[in-house]
N, C-alpha and C positions, 0 to 999 in steps of 0.2 A: 155268734155275734148278734147283738140286738140292733135292729134297724131303728134309727132315730125318726121321730115324727117330723113333719114339716115345721111345726112350731118350735121344736127343739133345735132344728137346723137354723131356723131364722134367728133364734135367741143366741146361738153360738156365733153366727156370722155377725150379728149386732155387737156382741161382746168384743170380737176381734176388731171390728171397725172402730168402736169407741175407744178401745185401749190404744190402737195404733194412732188415732188422732190425738189422744192425750199424750202419748209418748213423743209425738212429733210436734207438740206445743201448738196445736191448732187453736184458733180463737173462736169464741161464740158457737160452740157445738150445740146443735139442737137435734133432738130425735123426735120424729113424728110417727105415731102409731097409726098405720093405715089398715090394720087387720079388719076385714069385713067391710071396708070402705071402697076398695078398688082391687082389681086383679093384677095390677102391675107389680106390687111388692107388698110385703108385710110392714116394712119400715122404710122411712126416708130419713137420711141423716144429712144435715147441712152444716158446713163448717167454713171458716175463713182462714186463709194463710196471709202472711204479712206482705208477700211479694210474689211475683211470678215464680221465682226460684223456690220459695217456700211451698206454694201450691203444688208445683211439680214434684218436689221432694215428698210431700205428704201423700200424694197420689201413688208415687212409686213405692214408698214404704208400705202403704196399705195393701197394694196389689201383691207385694212380696209376702206379706204376712198371711193373706188369704190363700195364696198358692201353697205356702208352707203348711197350712192347716188342711190342705186338700180341697179347697174351694176355688172354682174358676170365677173369673170376672172379666168384664169387657170395659174398656175405658175410651173416652172421647175427649178431645180438647187438650191433650198433653203437649202438643206442639206450641201452642200459644200460652197455655197455662194461666189464662185469666179466669177460666171456669173449667174445671175438670169434672166430668160425670163418670162415676164408676158404677156399673151395674153388676152387683153380686147376686142377682136374681131375686132372692128374698129381701134384699136390702139394697136400696139405691142411695148412693152417696154423691153429694154435690160439694165440691171444694172450690171456693171463690176467693178472688181478691176482694177486699171489703167494698170498694166502690161498685164492682160488678154485682156483688150480692145485693147491695142496696138498690141498684137499678132494677133488677129482676124481681125482687121481693117474693121469692118462692114461699117463704114462711106464711106470708099473708094470703097467698093464693090457696094454700092447702089448709090453713088454720080452721076454716069452717067445717072441714070434714075429718079432722084428725086431732088426737090428743097431742099436745106439744110439751116436751120437757127439755129444759136446758141441762147440759152436762157441765158441771163446774170442774175445772182442772186442778 
């Protein structure tokens, strides 16, 4: 069995994340490439759900898909579901209600250090 590199693992997790968000009809998905910029993760993904229920469902589906692929994740904020943070170690995912996302403006905070690309559904 060939051991995957950290980059291959990051790319695989990112693919699972973006596909799960697309399948769940997340809005305004943005991927930030943090490689070489910080030690917290290689990628940060930011997405919006339409409501608390949608945010919670996106988070739940994403965690299930990561688990099914053999990857662990840790989540915070699921109770309130205004903003759910999922740490998949190489990829950090933020799922917001739109008004909460606008208030915190994470994209703006990280845009000076990362390449940003939007994912069209």
